[in-house]
The first five atom37 places (N, CA, C, CB, O) and aatype in JSON, in Angstrom:
{
  "aatype": [20, 20, 20, 20, 20, 20, 20, 20, 20, 20, 20, 20, 20, 20, 20, 20, 20, 20, 20, 20, 20, 20, 20, 20, 20, 20, 20, 20, 20, 20, 20, 20, 20, 20, 20, 20, 20, 20, 20, 20, 20, 20, 20, 20, 20, 20, 20, 20, 20, 20, 20, 20, 20, 20, 20, 20, 20, 20, 20, 20, 20, 20, 20, 20, 20, 20, 20, 20, 20, 20, 20, 20, 20, 20, 20, 20, 20, 20, 20, 20, 20, 20, 20, 20, 20, 20, 20, 20, 20, 20, 20, 20, 20, 20, 20, 20, 20, 20, 20, 20, 20, 20, 20, 20, 20, 20, 20, 20, 20, 20],
  "atom_mask": [
    [1, 1, 1, 1, 1],
    [1, 1, 1, 1, 1],
    [1, 1, 1, 1, 1],
    [1, 1, 1, 1, 1],
    [1, 1, 1, 1, 1],
    [1, 1, 1, 1, 1],
    [1, 1, 1, 1, 1],
    [1, 1, 1, 1, 1],
    [1, 1, 1, 1, 1],
    [1, 1, 1, 1, 1],
    [1, 1, 1, 1, 1],
    [1, 1, 1, 1, 1],
    [1, 1, 1, 1, 1],
    [1, 1, 1, 1, 1],
    [1, 1, 1, 1, 1],
    [1, 1, 1, 1, 1],
    [1, 1, 1, 1, 1],
    [1, 1, 1, 1, 1],
    [1, 1, 1, 1, 1],
    [1, 1, 1, 1, 1],
    [1, 1, 1, 1, 1],
    [1, 1, 1, 1, 1],
    [1, 1, 1, 1, 1],
    [1, 1, 1, 1, 1],
    [1, 1, 1, 1, 1],
    [1, 1, 1, 1, 1],
    [1, 1, 1, 1, 1],
    [1, 1, 1, 1, 1],
    [1, 1, 1, 1, 1],
    [1, 1, 1, 1, 1],
    [1, 1, 1, 1, 1],
    [1, 1, 1, 1, 1],
    [1, 1, 1, 1, 1],
    [1, 1, 1, 1, 1],
    [1, 1, 1, 1, 1],
    [1, 1, 1, 1, 1],
    [1, 1, 1, 1, 1],
    [1, 1, 1, 1, 1],
    [1, 1, 1, 1, 1],
    [1, 1, 1, 1, 1],
    [1, 1, 1, 1, 1],
    [1, 1, 1, 1, 1],
    [1, 1, 1, 1, 1],
    [1, 1, 1, 1, 1],
    [1, 1, 1, 1, 1],
    [1, 1, 1, 1, 1],
    [1, 1, 1, 1, 1],
    [1, 1, 1, 1, 1],
    [1, 1, 1, 1, 1],
    [1, 1, 1, 1, 1],
    [1, 1, 1, 1, 1],
    [1, 1, 1, 1, 1],
    [1, 1, 1, 1, 1],
    [1, 1, 1, 1, 1],
    [1, 1, 1, 1, 1],
    [1, 1, 1, 1, 1],
    [1, 1, 1, 1, 1],
    [1, 1, 1, 1, 1],
    [1, 1, 1, 1, 1],
    [1, 1, 1, 1, 1],
    [1, 1, 1, 1, 1],
    [1, 1, 1, 1, 1],
    [1, 1, 1, 1, 1],
    [1, 1, 1, 1, 1],
    [1, 1, 1, 1, 1],
    [1, 1, 1, 1, 1],
    [1, 1, 1, 1, 1],
    [1, 1, 1, 1, 1],
    [1, 1, 1, 1, 1],
    [1, 1, 1, 1, 1],
    [1, 1, 1, 1, 1],
    [1, 1, 1, 1, 1],
    [1, 1, 1, 1, 1],
    [1, 1, 1, 1, 1],
    [1, 1, 1, 1, 1],
    [1, 1, 1, 1, 1],
    [1, 1, 1, 1, 1],
    [1, 1, 1, 1, 1],
    [1, 1, 1, 1, 1],
    [1, 1, 1, 1, 1],
    [1, 1, 1, 1, 1],
    [1, 1, 1, 1, 1],
    [1, 1, 1, 1, 1],
    [1, 1, 1, 1, 1],
    [1, 1, 1, 1, 1],
    [1, 1, 1, 1, 1],
    [1, 1, 1, 1, 1],
    [1, 1, 1, 1, 1],
    [1, 1, 1, 1, 1],
    [1, 1, 1, 1, 1],
    [1, 1, 1, 1, 1],
    [1, 1, 1, 1, 1],
    [1, 1, 1, 1, 1],
    [1, 1, 1, 1, 1],
    [1, 1, 1, 1, 1],
    [1, 1, 1, 1, 1],
    [1, 1, 1, 1, 1],
    [1, 1, 1, 1, 1],
    [1, 1, 1, 1, 1],
    [1, 1, 1, 1, 1],
    [1, 1, 1, 1, 1],
    [1, 1, 1, 1, 1],
    [1, 1, 1, 1, 1],
    [1, 1, 1, 1, 1],
    [1, 1, 1, 1, 1],
    [1, 1, 1, 1, 1],
    [1, 1, 1, 1, 1],
    [1, 1, 1, 1, 1],
    [1, 1, 1, 1, 1],
    [1, 1, 1, 1, 1]
  ],
  "atom_positions": [
    [[199.69, -35.01, -80.39], [198.62, -34.67, -80.27], [198.81, -33.18, -79.77], [197.91, -35.61, -79.5], [199.49, -33.23, -78.75]],
    [[198.46, -31.78, -80.09], [198.31, -30.81, -79.56], [197.29, -30.24, -78.59], [198.4, -30.33, -80.31], [196.08, -30.31, -78.81]],
    [[198.0, -29.5, -77.16], [197.76, -29.17, -76.47], [196.47, -27.73, -77.14], [199.03, -29.16, -75.77], [196.51, -26.78, -77.93]],
    [[195.6, -28.29, -76.31], [194.63, -27.81, -76.18], [194.63, -26.0, -75.8], [194.11, -28.73, -75.27], [193.67, -25.28, -76.08]],
    [[195.23, -25.75, -75.48], [195.77, -24.26, -74.74], [196.32, -23.76, -76.34], [197.39, -24.42, -73.14], [196.23, -22.54, -76.48]],
    [[196.65, -24.2, -77.07], [197.39, -24.2, -78.71], [196.66, -23.5, -80.05], [197.52, -25.86, -79.23], [196.93, -22.69, -80.94]],
    [[195.27, -24.55, -79.48], [194.15, -24.64, -80.2], [193.42, -23.27, -80.54], [193.33, -25.52, -79.49], [193.19, -22.66, -81.58]],
    [[193.01, -22.95, -78.41], [192.91, -21.68, -78.08], [193.67, -20.38, -79.26], [193.55, -21.74, -76.63], [193.34, -19.64, -80.19]],
    [[194.49, -20.64, -78.68], [195.68, -19.65, -78.86], [195.64, -19.02, -80.57], [197.31, -20.63, -78.49], [195.63, -17.89, -81.04]],
    [[195.62, -20.56, -81.22], [195.56, -20.17, -82.57], [194.64, -20.26, -83.33], [196.26, -20.6, -83.14], [194.76, -20.04, -84.54]],
    [[193.64, -20.58, -82.81], [192.68, -19.96, -83.6], [191.88, -18.27, -82.78], [191.5, -21.36, -83.83], [190.72, -17.94, -82.54]],
    [[192.92, -17.74, -82.63], [192.31, -16.78, -81.68], [190.76, -16.32, -80.88], [192.6, -15.9, -82.28], [190.02, -15.34, -80.96]],
    [[190.74, -17.27, -80.3], [190.17, -17.79, -79.03], [190.85, -16.77, -77.66], [190.65, -19.61, -78.92], [190.56, -15.77, -77.01]],
    [[191.69, -17.59, -77.75], [192.41, -15.54, -76.5], [193.64, -15.52, -76.68], [192.38, -15.35, -74.25], [194.09, -16.3, -77.52]],
    [[194.62, -14.6, -75.93], [195.9, -13.69, -76.04], [197.05, -14.98, -75.93], [196.03, -12.32, -74.58], [197.0, -16.08, -75.38]],
    [[197.92, -14.4, -76.59], [198.68, -14.58, -75.67], [199.38, -15.2, -74.25], [198.55, -14.1, -75.73], [199.99, -16.23, -73.98]],
    [[198.96, -14.02, -73.5], [199.01, -13.66, -72.29], [197.96, -14.79, -71.42], [198.63, -12.09, -72.26], [198.09, -15.14, -70.25]],
    [[197.06, -15.17, -72.26], [196.18, -15.55, -71.02], [196.21, -17.36, -71.55], [194.24, -14.54, -70.97], [195.63, -18.16, -70.81]],
    [[196.85, -17.85, -72.72], [197.21, -18.86, -73.27], [198.32, -19.2, -71.96], [197.69, -18.62, -74.87], [198.23, -20.22, -71.27]],
    [[199.27, -18.25, -71.8], [200.05, -18.43, -70.62], [199.71, -18.9, -69.5], [200.46, -17.53, -70.31], [200.31, -19.68, -68.76]],
    [[198.75, -18.4, -69.4], [198.19, -18.21, -67.7], [197.58, -19.57, -68.04], [196.9, -16.65, -67.07], [198.16, -20.48, -67.45]],
    [[196.85, -19.84, -68.6], [196.26, -20.95, -69.09], [196.95, -22.26, -68.69], [196.19, -20.81, -70.49], [196.84, -23.1, -67.79]],
    [[197.64, -22.05, -69.69], [198.68, -23.34, -70.16], [199.28, -23.82, -68.24], [200.51, -22.48, -71.62], [199.07, -24.89, -67.65]],
    [[199.88, -22.83, -67.82], [200.34, -22.78, -67.1], [199.86, -23.46, -65.05], [200.53, -21.63, -67.62], [200.36, -23.95, -64.04]],
    [[198.69, -23.01, -65.6], [197.23, -23.49, -64.75], [197.24, -25.01, -64.67], [195.67, -23.01, -65.61], [197.45, -25.75, -63.71]],
    [[196.84, -25.36, -66.43], [197.03, -26.8, -66.09], [198.19, -27.76, -66.18], [196.25, -27.33, -66.72], [197.97, -28.92, -65.82]],
    [[199.32, -27.47, -66.59], [200.34, -27.71, -66.37], [200.45, -28.35, -64.73], [201.01, -26.55, -66.78], [200.66, -29.52, -64.43]],
    [[200.19, -26.86, -63.49], [200.64, -27.59, -62.08], [199.14, -28.35, -61.5], [201.34, -26.22, -60.76], [199.04, -29.16, -60.58]],
    [[198.15, -27.83, -62.32], [196.69, -29.06, -61.58], [197.25, -30.86, -61.95], [194.53, -28.71, -62.89], [197.26, -31.86, -61.22]],
    [[197.75, -30.62, -63.71], [198.32, -31.68, -63.67], [199.15, -32.78, -63.0], [198.59, -31.49, -64.16], [198.74, -33.84, -62.54]],
    [[200.72, -32.19, -63.04], [201.15, -32.03, -62.03], [200.91, -32.27, -60.75], [201.28, -31.35, -62.1], [201.73, -32.96, -60.16]],
    [[199.83, -31.79, -60.07], [199.6, -31.67, -58.3], [199.04, -33.06, -58.47], [198.36, -30.24, -57.43], [199.31, -34.04, -57.78]],
    [[198.14, -32.99, -59.62], [197.14, -34.19, -59.23], [197.25, -35.97, -59.61], [195.86, -33.73, -59.91], [196.51, -36.78, -59.04]],
    [[198.0, -36.25, -60.37], [198.2, -36.82, -61.51], [200.0, -37.54, -61.13], [197.93, -35.52, -62.87], [200.32, -38.7, -61.38]],
    [[200.97, -36.44, -60.49], [202.19, -37.22, -60.8], [202.39, -38.11, -59.39], [203.56, -36.14, -61.19], [203.32, -38.73, -58.87]],
    [[201.5, -37.92, -59.2], [201.48, -39.32, -57.74], [201.91, -40.91, -58.41], [199.34, -39.61, -56.92], [202.68, -41.73, -57.9]],
    [[201.2, -41.02, -59.6], [200.99, -42.47, -59.47], [202.5, -42.98, -60.69], [198.99, -42.99, -60.08], [203.18, -43.97, -60.96]],
    [[202.38, -41.64, -61.05], [204.08, -41.71, -61.93], [205.32, -41.85, -61.24], [204.47, -40.35, -62.71], [206.34, -42.42, -61.64]],
    [[205.09, -41.21, -60.04], [206.29, -41.35, -58.26], [206.21, -42.9, -57.81], [205.44, -40.19, -56.41], [207.18, -43.58, -57.5]],
    [[205.01, -43.28, -57.81], [204.72, -44.31, -57.22], [205.08, -45.4, -57.85], [203.61, -44.33, -56.95], [205.47, -46.43, -57.3]],
    [[204.96, -45.21, -59.13], [205.64, -46.58, -60.25], [206.7, -46.7, -60.59], [205.25, -46.73, -61.49], [207.03, -47.79, -61.04]],
    [[207.78, -45.48, -60.49], [209.65, -45.19, -60.77], [209.53, -45.6, -58.97], [210.55, -42.85, -61.46], [209.31, -46.68, -59.52]],
    [[209.46, -45.78, -57.72], [209.7, -45.88, -56.8], [209.64, -47.34, -56.82], [209.08, -45.12, -56.07], [210.63, -48.05, -56.99]],
    [[208.64, -47.7, -56.67], [208.03, -49.27, -56.43], [207.83, -50.17, -57.77], [206.44, -49.17, -55.69], [207.28, -51.27, -57.65]],
    [[208.15, -49.83, -58.72], [207.8, -51.02, -60.02], [209.3, -50.56, -60.59], [206.03, -50.69, -61.4], [209.81, -51.65, -60.82]],
    [[210.17, -49.65, -60.9], [211.13, -49.5, -61.49], [212.8, -49.78, -61.11], [210.82, -48.48, -61.73], [213.67, -50.43, -61.69]],
    [[212.82, -48.72, -59.51], [213.58, -48.85, -59.33], [213.7, -49.41, -58.05], [213.99, -48.06, -59.69], [212.77, -48.95, -57.39]],
    [[214.47, -50.26, -57.28], [214.78, -50.64, -56.12], [215.55, -50.19, -55.04], [215.08, -51.42, -56.29], [216.58, -50.79, -54.7]],
    [[215.19, -49.32, -54.55], [215.88, -48.14, -53.48], [216.3, -48.65, -52.03], [214.73, -46.88, -53.16], [217.1, -48.07, -51.3]],
    [[215.59, -49.89, -51.74], [216.24, -51.14, -50.09], [217.65, -51.74, -50.79], [214.76, -53.14, -49.57], [218.4, -52.43, -50.1]],
    [[217.96, -51.46, -52.13], [219.49, -52.11, -52.54], [220.37, -50.99, -52.55], [219.61, -52.89, -54.1], [221.29, -50.79, -53.35]],
    [[220.0, -50.27, -51.61], [221.1, -48.69, -51.87], [221.13, -47.92, -50.24], [220.08, -47.17, -53.37], [221.72, -46.91, -49.87]],
    [[220.33, -48.78, -49.58], [220.44, -48.25, -47.85], [221.4, -48.74, -47.51], [219.38, -48.63, -46.73], [222.08, -49.44, -48.26]],
    [[221.69, -48.51, -46.32], [222.99, -49.34, -45.75], [222.28, -49.37, -43.86], [225.04, -48.13, -46.08], [221.1, -49.24, -43.52]],
    [[223.05, -49.51, -43.28], [222.28, -49.68, -42.03], [223.2, -48.38, -41.39], [222.37, -51.45, -41.18], [224.4, -48.27, -41.13]],
    [[221.73, -47.24, -41.22], [222.48, -45.73, -41.27], [222.48, -45.75, -39.98], [221.78, -44.3, -41.98], [223.13, -44.75, -39.68]],
    [[222.16, -46.27, -39.03], [222.15, -46.16, -37.36], [223.17, -46.46, -37.0], [221.29, -46.93, -36.54], [223.65, -45.66, -36.19]],
    [[224.15, -47.84, -37.4], [225.03, -47.93, -37.04], [226.04, -47.12, -37.6], [225.11, -48.91, -36.99], [226.95, -46.89, -36.81]],
    [[226.14, -46.69, -38.6], [227.51, -45.59, -39.26], [227.31, -44.61, -38.19], [227.33, -44.73, -41.11], [228.19, -44.17, -37.44]],
    [[226.15, -44.32, -38.2], [225.89, -43.48, -36.63], [226.51, -42.66, -35.79], [225.75, -44.15, -35.76], [226.96, -41.52, -35.67]],
    [[226.28, -44.35, -34.94], [226.58, -44.59, -33.93], [228.26, -44.59, -33.86], [225.86, -45.7, -33.62], [229.0, -43.99, -33.09]],
    [[228.59, -45.55, -35.02], [230.4, -46.11, -34.95], [230.79, -44.93, -35.38], [231.12, -47.53, -36.04], [231.86, -45.28, -35.89]],
    [[230.68, -42.83, -35.7], [231.16, -42.3, -36.46], [232.41, -41.42, -35.82], [230.17, -41.73, -37.09], [232.63, -40.81, -34.78]],
    [[232.95, -41.65, -36.8], [234.36, -40.97, -36.17], [235.12, -39.57, -37.27], [235.68, -42.52, -36.07], [235.09, -39.41, -38.48]],
    [[235.37, -39.26, -36.84], [236.1, -37.9, -37.79], [237.03, -38.61, -38.56], [237.02, -36.54, -36.88], [237.11, -38.16, -39.71]],
    [[237.98, -39.84, -38.25], [238.69, -40.73, -39.03], [238.04, -41.68, -39.77], [239.49, -41.33, -38.35], [238.69, -42.12, -40.73]],
    [[236.89, -42.15, -39.59], [236.12, -42.57, -40.74], [235.41, -42.1, -41.81], [235.5, -43.06, -40.43], [234.73, -42.69, -42.65]],
    [[235.6, -41.23, -41.68], [234.45, -39.98, -42.58], [233.82, -40.57, -42.98], [234.74, -39.02, -43.74], [233.22, -41.18, -42.09]],
    [[233.22, -41.09, -44.8], [231.71, -41.39, -45.07], [232.23, -42.65, -45.33], [230.73, -40.57, -46.29], [231.96, -43.03, -46.47]],
    [[233.05, -43.62, -44.5], [232.85, -44.95, -44.69], [231.78, -45.4, -44.2], [233.74, -45.63, -44.28], [231.05, -44.99, -43.3]],
    [[231.72, -47.05, -45.45], [230.03, -47.16, -44.84], [228.93, -46.71, -45.67], [229.77, -46.25, -43.54], [228.06, -47.5, -46.05]],
    [[228.92, -45.67, -45.92], [227.94, -44.92, -46.83], [228.12, -45.33, -48.51], [228.24, -43.23, -46.6], [227.26, -44.83, -49.24]],
    [[229.26, -46.3, -49.23], [229.47, -45.97, -50.41], [228.12, -46.92, -50.99], [231.09, -46.27, -50.92], [228.24, -46.79, -52.21]],
    [[227.28, -47.55, -50.84], [225.96, -47.69, -50.99], [225.34, -46.34, -51.6], [225.38, -48.1, -49.66], [224.85, -46.22, -52.73]],
    [[225.47, -45.32, -50.59], [224.38, -43.93, -51.02], [224.98, -43.2, -51.64], [223.74, -42.98, -49.99], [224.44, -42.23, -52.17]],
    [[226.6, -43.51, -51.79], [227.63, -42.61, -53.04], [226.82, -43.18, -54.53], [229.86, -43.28, -53.03], [226.55, -42.41, -55.46]],
    [[226.51, -44.62, -54.53], [226.61, -44.72, -55.66], [225.0, -44.72, -56.1], [227.52, -45.87, -55.96], [224.72, -45.04, -57.26]],
    [[224.32, -44.49, -55.5], [222.89, -44.0, -55.86], [223.16, -42.6, -56.12], [221.71, -44.21, -54.68], [222.76, -42.25, -57.23]],
    [[223.6, -41.88, -55.59], [223.92, -40.31, -56.14], [224.41, -39.84, -56.76], [224.25, -39.64, -55.76], [224.28, -38.67, -57.11]],
    [[225.4, -40.86, -57.21], [226.24, -40.54, -58.57], [225.56, -41.2, -59.7], [227.83, -41.1, -58.54], [226.07, -40.93, -60.78]],
    [[223.93, -42.46, -59.77], [223.14, -42.94, -60.21], [222.38, -41.79, -60.52], [222.73, -43.9, -59.54], [222.41, -41.4, -61.68]],
    [[221.73, -41.19, -59.71], [220.78, -39.71, -59.86], [220.88, -38.54, -60.83], [220.92, -38.96, -58.68], [220.08, -38.04, -61.62]],
    [[222.61, -38.17, -60.37], [223.04, -36.9, -61.16], [223.71, -38.12, -62.11], [224.18, -35.44, -60.29], [224.88, -38.08, -61.72]],
    [[223.66, -38.77, -62.74], [224.39, -39.42, -64.02], [223.08, -39.19, -65.0], [224.96, -41.3, -63.81], [223.23, -38.57, -66.05]],
    [[221.65, -39.77, -64.58], [220.51, -39.79, -65.36], [220.14, -38.29, -65.31], [219.39, -40.8, -64.82], [220.0, -37.93, -66.48]],
    [[219.96, -37.42, -64.59], [219.74, -35.84, -64.7], [220.46, -35.46, -65.24], [219.7, -35.03, -63.77], [220.31, -34.29, -65.59]],
    [[221.48, -36.04, -65.57], [222.51, -35.21, -66.69], [222.53, -35.29, -67.9], [223.71, -35.4, -66.62], [222.75, -34.33, -68.63]],
    [[222.21, -36.86, -68.43], [221.92, -37.11, -69.65], [220.29, -37.22, -69.78], [222.7, -38.32, -70.05], [219.89, -37.73, -70.82]],
    [[219.38, -36.8, -68.88], [217.97, -36.31, -69.28], [218.43, -35.24, -69.35], [216.69, -36.44, -68.47], [217.38, -34.66, -69.09]],
    [[219.55, -33.96, -69.54], [218.96, -32.74, -69.25], [219.27, -33.23, -70.87], [219.53, -31.29, -68.16], [218.31, -33.47, -71.59]],
    [[220.97, -33.41, -71.51], [221.79, -33.63, -72.46], [220.2, -33.69, -73.96], [222.96, -35.31, -71.96], [219.72, -32.96, -74.83]],
    [[219.97, -35.24, -73.32], [218.91, -35.33, -74.39], [217.84, -34.59, -74.39], [218.43, -36.45, -74.48], [217.17, -34.44, -75.41]],
    [[217.47, -33.87, -72.92], [216.22, -32.86, -74.21], [216.84, -31.48, -74.39], [214.24, -32.44, -73.46], [216.14, -30.53, -74.72]],
    [[217.86, -31.38, -74.22], [218.23, -29.99, -75.13], [218.69, -30.58, -76.92], [219.97, -29.02, -74.16], [219.12, -29.85, -77.82]],
    [[218.46, -31.91, -77.0], [219.01, -31.74, -78.55], [217.68, -32.47, -79.26], [220.77, -32.67, -78.94], [217.5, -32.13, -80.43]],
    [[216.83, -33.34, -78.77], [215.6, -33.06, -78.9], [214.63, -31.9, -79.05], [215.37, -33.48, -78.21], [213.58, -31.91, -79.69]],
    [[215.08, -31.1, -78.48], [214.46, -29.52, -78.52], [215.18, -28.91, -79.52], [214.62, -28.59, -77.12], [214.89, -28.08, -80.39]],
    [[216.07, -29.43, -79.24], [217.47, -28.13, -80.77], [216.87, -28.14, -82.54], [219.95, -29.36, -81.12], [216.77, -27.38, -83.5]],
    [[216.4, -30.43, -81.92], [215.85, -30.78, -83.49], [214.27, -30.6, -83.36], [216.26, -32.55, -84.06], [213.7, -31.34, -84.17]],
    [[213.5, -29.94, -82.69], [212.07, -29.9, -82.68], [211.2, -31.1, -82.02], [211.7, -29.79, -84.06], [210.0, -30.91, -82.2]],
    [[211.44, -32.09, -81.42], [211.78, -33.29, -81.43], [210.54, -32.85, -79.77], [213.79, -33.9, -81.56], [210.57, -32.01, -78.87]],
    [[209.42, -34.2, -80.25], [208.56, -34.32, -78.76], [209.52, -35.09, -77.58], [206.97, -35.4, -79.0], [210.21, -36.1, -77.56]],
    [[209.24, -34.26, -76.85], [210.37, -34.95, -76.13], [209.46, -34.95, -74.38], [212.22, -33.79, -76.3], [208.58, -34.08, -74.41]],
    [[209.48, -35.69, -72.97], [208.77, -35.72, -72.27], [209.68, -36.07, -70.99], [207.76, -36.45, -72.72], [209.99, -37.24, -70.75]],
    [[209.96, -35.31, -70.43], [211.36, -35.28, -68.9], [210.94, -37.1, -68.32], [210.74, -33.44, -66.87], [211.66, -38.09, -68.16]],
    [[209.62, -36.89, -68.14], [209.61, -38.45, -67.21], [210.17, -39.35, -68.37], [207.77, -39.16, -66.58], [211.32, -39.77, -68.22]],
    [[209.5, -39.67, -69.47], [210.56, -40.71, -70.58], [211.79, -40.52, -71.05], [210.09, -40.89, -71.83], [212.22, -41.36, -71.84]],
    [[212.52, -39.54, -70.73], [213.26, -39.25, -70.04], [214.71, -40.76, -69.51], [212.2, -38.63, -69.04], [215.53, -41.64, -69.79]],
    [[213.8, -39.77, -68.4], [214.47, -40.33, -66.95], [213.68, -42.63, -67.25], [213.23, -38.85, -64.81], [214.0, -43.71, -66.77]],
    [[213.03, -42.34, -67.89], [212.86, -43.81, -67.76], [213.51, -44.44, -68.96], [211.34, -44.23, -67.65], [213.51, -45.67, -69.09]]
  ]
}
Protein backbone atom coordinates (compact mmCIF):
# COMPACT_ATOMS: atom_id res chain seq x y z
CA UNK A 1 0.00 0.00 0.00
CA UNK A 2 1.35 3.40 -0.96
CA UNK A 3 1.40 6.08 1.73
CA UNK A 4 -0.98 8.96 0.85
CA UNK A 5 1.82 11.52 1.21
CA UNK A 6 3.74 9.78 -1.60
CA UNK A 7 0.67 10.07 -3.83
CA UNK A 8 0.47 13.78 -3.12
CA UNK A 9 4.15 14.21 -3.90
CA UNK A 10 4.07 12.09 -7.06
CA UNK A 11 1.09 13.95 -8.47
CA UNK A 12 2.76 17.30 -7.84
CA UNK A 13 0.09 18.45 -5.37
CA UNK A 14 2.65 19.22 -2.65
CA UNK A 15 6.35 20.01 -2.65
CA UNK A 16 8.99 17.77 -1.12
CA UNK A 17 9.23 19.99 1.97
CA UNK A 18 5.49 19.80 2.57
CA UNK A 19 5.59 16.04 2.03
CA UNK A 20 8.25 15.75 4.75
CA UNK A 21 6.22 17.96 7.06
CA UNK A 22 2.93 16.11 6.48
CA UNK A 23 4.63 12.71 6.77
CA UNK A 24 6.24 13.71 10.07
CA UNK A 25 2.94 14.92 11.49
CA UNK A 26 1.12 11.76 10.42
CA UNK A 27 3.83 9.52 11.90
CA UNK A 28 3.72 11.37 15.22
CA UNK A 29 -0.08 11.25 15.38
CA UNK A 30 -0.12 7.55 14.48
CA UNK A 31 2.57 6.65 17.00
CA UNK A 32 0.86 8.66 19.72
CA UNK A 33 -2.70 7.48 19.18
CA UNK A 34 -2.25 3.92 17.95
CA UNK A 35 0.84 2.54 19.69
CA UNK A 36 -0.84 1.87 23.03
CA UNK A 37 -2.64 -1.25 21.80
CA UNK A 38 0.53 -2.62 20.24
CA UNK A 39 2.55 -2.08 23.42
CA UNK A 40 -0.19 -3.64 25.54
CA UNK A 41 -0.32 -6.71 23.30
CA UNK A 42 3.45 -7.18 23.42
CA UNK A 43 3.65 -6.79 27.20
CA UNK A 44 0.52 -8.74 28.13
CA UNK A 45 0.08 -11.16 25.25
CA UNK A 46 3.51 -12.10 23.92
CA UNK A 47 6.19 -11.54 26.57
CA UNK A 48 5.69 -12.58 30.19
CA UNK A 49 7.61 -9.87 32.03
CA UNK A 50 6.77 -11.41 35.42
CA UNK A 51 9.02 -14.36 34.60
CA UNK A 52 12.02 -12.03 34.69
CA UNK A 53 11.41 -10.16 37.95
CA UNK A 54 13.06 -11.26 41.14
CA UNK A 55 12.44 -10.10 44.69
CA UNK A 56 14.10 -6.70 44.36
CA UNK A 57 13.20 -5.55 47.88
CA UNK A 58 15.01 -8.48 49.45
CA UNK A 59 18.02 -7.95 47.19
CA UNK A 60 18.23 -4.22 47.97
CA UNK A 61 17.90 -4.73 51.75
CA UNK A 62 20.63 -7.39 51.82
CA UNK A 63 22.95 -5.74 49.31
CA UNK A 64 26.63 -5.42 50.10
CA UNK A 65 29.65 -4.64 47.92
CA UNK A 66 30.81 -8.25 48.26
CA UNK A 67 27.55 -9.57 46.76
CA UNK A 68 27.60 -7.21 43.78
CA UNK A 69 24.68 -8.00 41.49
CA UNK A 70 24.10 -11.44 42.89
CA UNK A 71 20.40 -12.30 42.79
CA UNK A 72 19.66 -10.23 39.69
CA UNK A 73 20.23 -13.05 37.21
CA UNK A 74 16.67 -12.85 35.87
CA UNK A 75 17.00 -9.15 35.14
CA UNK A 76 20.39 -9.70 33.47
CA UNK A 77 18.82 -12.36 31.26
CA UNK A 78 16.00 -9.98 30.32
CA UNK A 79 18.46 -7.22 29.40
CA UNK A 80 20.57 -9.58 27.29
CA UNK A 81 17.41 -10.81 25.55
CA UNK A 82 16.21 -7.26 24.85
CA UNK A 83 19.59 -6.20 23.49
CA UNK A 84 19.76 -9.31 21.29
CA UNK A 85 16.31 -8.63 19.87
CA UNK A 86 17.17 -4.99 19.16
CA UNK A 87 20.47 -5.93 17.49
CA UNK A 88 18.83 -8.63 15.38
CA UNK A 89 15.99 -6.30 14.40
CA UNK A 90 18.41 -3.55 13.43
CA UNK A 91 20.49 -5.87 11.28
CA UNK A 92 17.39 -7.29 9.58
CA UNK A 93 16.03 -3.79 8.88
CA UNK A 94 19.35 -2.74 7.33
CA UNK A 95 19.40 -5.85 5.12
CA UNK A 96 15.76 -5.34 4.09
CA UNK A 97 16.38 -1.65 3.39
CA UNK A 98 19.42 -2.51 1.24
CA UNK A 99 17.24 -4.75 -0.93
CA UNK A 100 14.33 -2.23 -0.86
CA UNK A 101 12.03 -4.70 0.88
CA UNK A 102 9.07 -3.41 2.83
CA UNK A 103 9.80 -3.91 6.51
CA UNK A 104 8.34 -2.65 9.79
CA UNK A 105 10.20 -2.34 13.09
CA UNK A 106 7.37 -3.87 15.10
CA UNK A 107 7.22 -6.90 12.84
CA UNK A 108 10.97 -7.38 13.17
CA UNK A 109 10.75 -7.33 16.96
CA UNK A 110 7.82 -9.75 17.13
